[in-house]
C-alpha angles and dihedrals in degrees: 000000000000125000091251091053091049092048092048092048091048095050091046092049092047092051091046092047091050091051092045092047091074093061107023115016093178093056091048090054090046090053090052092048093050092048090047091052091047094050092045090052090048091050092050091049090049089052094053095096090049092050091047091051092047089050090052092049093047091047088052088054090059102261117138121237093254090060094047092047087064089071093058092045091049090051090052093049091050093049095048093044093049091049092049092047091050093051091049090050092049089051091052093246103133094164091056090046090055091048092051092050091047091051091049091051091049090050090052091050092050090047091053096049095088088054095047096050097067089043092054090047090053092048090049091052092049093050094047 
């Protein structure tokens, strides 16, 4: 999918959702959610060559595959969290938006813990 196709699809969906919002607000929000999921999936698929290249470069720098996989997982968490927060904001649910963002941040922190542990061990050894 090209940028122009994505932009055209987005504008068409927004106009359709605004027209639909008058009669069926739930369906309008569902249309926005489905388009958001579709565009996020398309963006992640478009980023696959970049992620593969980054994985190759990081592996060449001496990082193991488990460490480089964290980057892809973090990207996925960020995309899903941003999409969920945007849907909550569109629905007027700011408390749920905040909760979604907090959960995404917690997931990123948990994802980073295996990377932080060896770093903290190294710092401890250097200070001792």
